N, C-alpha and C positions, 0 to 999 in steps of 0.2 A: 455787844460792844465790838467784838471781833469783826463782824460783818460791816459795821460802820467804819471802822479803821481801814478795812480793805477797800471800801468804796472811796473814802477820802484819799487813799493812796492812788487809786486810779484817776481821780480828779486832779490831784497834784501832778501826776505824770503828764496828763493832758495839758494842764496850764503851762508847764515847763515847755512842752512841745510848741504851744501857741506863742511863747516868748522867743523860742529859738528860731522858728521858721522865718518870721519877718527879718530877723537879724541875718539869717543865712542869705536872704535876697540881697540885703544891703552889703553884706560881706563880699559876695561874689561880684556885685556890681561896683564895688569900690565907692560906695555912697557914704552919706554922712553918719558914720558910726565910729566909735573909738578905734577898733581894730578891723582891718579889711585885708583882702587877699593882696592888695598893693599898698599896704602901709609902708612907712619909711623903711628903706633897705636894711636887712639884717646885718649885724656886725660879725656874724659867724662866717668862716671861710665857705666858699661855694659848696664844696663837697659835704661839709657838715650840715649846712643849711638844707641841701637837697636830701640828705639822709634823714633828717628830722621830718621833713615833709612827707617823704615816702613812708616812713614809719607811722606817722599819724594816719595817713590814708589806709595803710595796710591794716592797722588795728581796727579802724572803723569797718573795713571790708570784711574782716574775719568775724567781728561781732555781728554785723548786719546779716551776713549769710548764715553764720554758724548758729545763732540763736533762733533762726527761722526753720532749721532742720528738725524733722520729726524726732530723730534720735535724741537730740539735745533737749527737746521739749519733754520727752519721756523721762530723761534723767533729771531735768530741772524741776519736774513735778514733785520730786521728793522734798524740795525746799520751799517752793512757791505754789500756792493753790492754782489749779489749772485756769480758773476764771480770772486770775490776776497775772497770768503769764504774758499777755499782750501788753498790759500796762508796764510791766517790768521791761519788756523789750523796748517800748517807747521811751521809758525813763533812761535806760542805759544809752540808747541811741542819741538822745538829746544831750546827755552829759558828755558824750564823745564829740558831739558837735561843738559844745562849749570849749572843750580842750583843743579842738582844731582851731577855733577862732583865736584863742589866747596864745597858742604855741606855734602857729604857722610862721614860717620864716620867709618873708617876702623877697623875691628876686626880681628887681624892677628894670632889668634890661628890656628895652622895647623890642618886641618881635615884629609887630605891625601896628600902625596907627593910621586911622582913616581921618583925612583932613576935610574932605567935602562934607558940608552940612547935611545934604540929602541922604547920603549913604550912612552917615553917623546916626541920624535920626531913625533911619530904617532899622539899623542894628539895635538901637535902644527899644524900638517897638517890638522887634523880634525877641529881645530879652524879656520884655514884659509878657509877650504871648506865651513864651516857654513856661514862665511861672504860673500863668493863668491855666495852662493845660495841666500842670502838676496839681494845682489846687482843685480844679474841677474834676479831675480824674479820681481824687480821693472821695468826692461826694457821689460820683457815679457808682462806685463799688461799695457804698455804705461807709461814710466817714467815721461814724461813731463806733462801728465794729473794728475798722482799721486801726484806730487809736486806742482801743481797749475800753471805751466808755460803756458800751453795751455789756461787755463781760463783767465790768466792775459793778454795774447796776444789778446784773444777775447774781453776783456774789452777795450783794446787800440783801436782795430779796430771796436768796437761797433758791433761785430758779436755775434751770438748765439753759445753756446758751443754744439758741436755735442754729441748726446747721444751714449754711448758705447754699442756695441753689445756684447752678451755673447760669449766668446771664451775660449778655453783651450789650449794655446800654450805651447810647451816645457814641463817643469816640471808639469804644471797644468794638463797634461794628466795622471799623476801618483798619485798626491796628490792634495787635494783641497787648501791647504794652505802652499805652499813651502816656502813662506816668513817667516812664523812662525817656520817652521821646521828648516830653516837656523839659526834663532835666538836661538832656543833651543840647537842646536849643538854647536854654538859659545859660549853660556853661560856655558855649562857644560863641554866642552872639555878643560881641563887644567891639567898640570902635578902637579900643586901645588894649592890645594883647601883650602883656608882659611875659617874661620867661616863667615867673612863678605861676601865673594864671595858666600858661600853656602846659606846664607840668601837671597842675591840678586837673585840667580838662582831659589831658591824655590818659592819666592814671584812672580817673573816674570813669571815662568812656570804656576803658578796658575792663574795669570792675563791673560796669553795667552789663556788658555782654556776658561776662562770666556768671554774674548773678542771675541773668535771665535764663541761662541754661539750667542752673540749679532750680529756679522757680518752676520752670516748665516741666521738669521731671516730677516735682511734687504735685503739680496740677494734673499731670497724666496719671499719677498714682491715685489721686483723689477722685477725678472725674472720668478717667478711663477713655472710652471711645468718644464720648461727647467732646472732650477737649481735643482729642486727636483730629476729629473732623474740623473743629474750629481752627486748629493750627494749620491744617492743609488748605483752608480756604481764605484765611485772613493773614496779611503780612505781619511781620514781627514789629517793625517800626515805621516803615515808609508805606503810606497807603496807595501803592501803585495799582492794586487790583480793584480799587473801588469798593463800593458797599457790599457787604456780605449779607446774604439772605439768612 
């Protein structure tokens, strides 16, 4: 029974993730959902609204990087089975996304607005391309493992989770972090940039670069010289060096 509950917990975490991610696309794009990044202007004074937004993103950043660190995982293993650790990470991340959607304070002063239809369409296409890069990148590096489904299934079957070998499929041959590249494109490509959207994009961009530095340290510890060679021959985000052998 315990193993079944653990597996269902992993499935629930994944289903919540599946609900949150499409909403995130619409939220950032200010599309047809109840709350978006550019919903009607907040009634809070500017300073308070900005503080709320910074706090929301700060909490998400601490959780997202903190729970991924090995020391936290070792401590967390006292309370959560190791094979359900990734599902818990996905669950908490998804819940914080929901909090961001509900509590974000829109700041709708226009920073820039593109009036020409050609440029506007091009930016929307770029927005879509960014999200396609994000989604495809998760499947290139084993989507089921990334979201904890493999680990939850292993918990149900009482199996060990197979260790992943270092690979560079698809976009990973050209940049080390295509997932982050996709997010950056999606967050900045908009024909109408409001102050709130700009604050979001700047803070998340800063976090992405900080998060990459933490992630690369962990990858170096895990894969050693193999990852060091990859890092020396493959750009971090912009594929200016071309394809890596």
